[in-house]
N, C-alpha and C positions, 0 to 999 in steps of 0.2 A: 761546695757543700749545698745540699738542698735545705728547704725550710722545714724538714721533718726531724730536726735534731732532738726535739722534746718527745717524740713518739717512741714507744717501745716496739721493737721488732723481735720476732721470734723466728728462729730457723733451726733446722735439724741437720746434722751432718751424717751422711751415709758413708761410713768408713768401711763398708764391707762386712760389718758385724751383723749378727742376726737382729732383726727387728723385734720390738716388744711382742708383737703377735707371734712371731716364730718362736721366741724364747718361751712364751707361755704355753704354746702347743707342745714343745719339746719337754718342758717340765711336767705338763699334764700327762703326757704319754709315759714318762719315766715313773711317775707316781703310780699310775694305773698298772704298769708292768710289775711293780713291786707289791701290788695288792693293797695299796692305800686308797682312800677316798680322796681324789685329787682336789675336789672343791673344799672339803674340810681342811685339808693340809695347806692349800694356798691361802685360804681365809685366815688360818692360824698364823701363817707367815706375815700376811699383810697387817694384821692387828698387832702382833707382838714384835715383828722385826727379827725374830729368832730363826736363823737359817736351818736349824735342825728339824723344822717342820718339813723341809724339802730333802728328799733322798739325794745322796751323792751319786746314785746310779746314773750312768750315761752323762755324767758331768752336770746334772740338773741343778745342783746347789750352786755351783760356780756360775752357771748361766743366769740364774735368777738374781744373783747378787750383782750382776751387771746393770740391773734396772733399779731405779728408785721405786719405793713402794707406791708413791703417787703416780708414777708412770704406769704401773700395773693397773691401778684403779682407773686411770684415764682410759686405758685400753678396754677394760671391761665396760665402762660407761659408753664409750664410743660404739662398741660392738652391740650393746643392748639397744641403744637409741637407733642405730642404723637398721637393726633388724626388727624394730617395733615401731617404726615411724608410720603412723596410719595416714 
């Protein structure tokens, strides 16, 4: 054992499933295809947790439910910061 027993480690398992980024893109495209405003719908889902904000078209609702809402927010913040880092 190493001396790092009290430290918190974080890891992610890549089990072949879609990444958060991929899921968000797929959900965005499904909402757009059905004529919804994807931003408004995804924000509604994040705030409320109500999956009916997300269409079931192309399995989008099932996909988004694979993610925790904080994972979705984390992905949005990461994207924003990486693309606005001056």
